[in-house]
N, C-alpha and C positions, 0 to 999 in steps of 0.2 A: 504494500500500500504506500509506503514511504517513497518507493521508486516512482510510482505514478504521480504523486504530489510533486516530486522533484522535477519530473518531466513537464508537468503543467506550469510550474514556476519558470522554468527555462523557456518554455514556449511563450509565456506572457512577456518575459524580458526581451526575447527576440522580436516579438511583435511591437513592443514599445520602441526598441531601437530602430526598427524599420519605419515606424510612424514618424519618429523624430527626423530620420534621414530624409524621408519624403518631404517633410515640412521645409527643411533646409534647401533641398533641391528646388522646391516650388518657389521659395523666396528668391533664390538665385535667378531662376528663369524669369519670374515676373520683373525683377529689377532690370535684367538685361533688356527685356521687351520694352519697358518704360523708357530706358535710356535710348533705345533705337528710335522710338517714336519722337523723342525730344530732338533727335538729329534730323528729322525729316525736313524742317524748314531750311537748315543749312544745306542739305542735299539739293533741295529745289533751287536755292540761290546759286549753288555751284553749277547745276545744269544750265541755268540761264546765262551765267557768266561764260561758261565754256562753249555754249551753243546759242548765240544771241537770237537767232531766228526761230528757235524751237518754242513750242508751247508747253508750259508747265503750270498746272493748276493744282494747288493744294487747298483742300476744303477742310475747315475745322469748325466744329460746333461753336456757336457764339456763346451759349450759356456755359457749357462745361469745358470749353477749350480742348476737346478731345478730337483726335484725328477721325475723319469720316471717309475721305477718298483722295486719291492722287491720280492726276491725268498727265501723261508725258507723251508728247509727239515731237521727236527729234527732227531737225531740219533735213537731215539726210533721208529719213523715211518719207517725209513729205515730197521731196524732190523725186525720189525713186518712184513713188506712187504716181505722181503727176506725169513723169516721163513714160511710164508704162501704160497709162490710160489712153484710150483712143477717143477722139472727139465725139461728142454725143449731142444731138439736138433733142431737146425735150419740149414737147408741147403739152402743157398741163391745163386742162379745163377749156380747151379751144375746140371749136368745130370748124372744119375746113370745108369750104364750098368750092366745087370745081365745075367744069363744063359738062360733067356726066349727069347733072341734075340730082345727084345724091345730096342729102342734107348732112 
């Protein structure tokens, strides 16, 4: 019976060590994550500085000042997209009348 009690005590001690270790790991990860979010504004400014014609939009909540979204479109991507596109004529909401009598 004493052997069973000793095993139970050891098991509880191991579980407690594991719980404390997980708490420490969680704090480390949360801290690193918060530090990375704090650097987003600097990252956005660096992108604009190094790529002046690029679009960088960083959206932060006005109330809580928490990160919501980041949009980045580098100038090289814009140029490549526009060079690869073929000209396109768009007629939106128009009705064309011709000699065929069709409306």
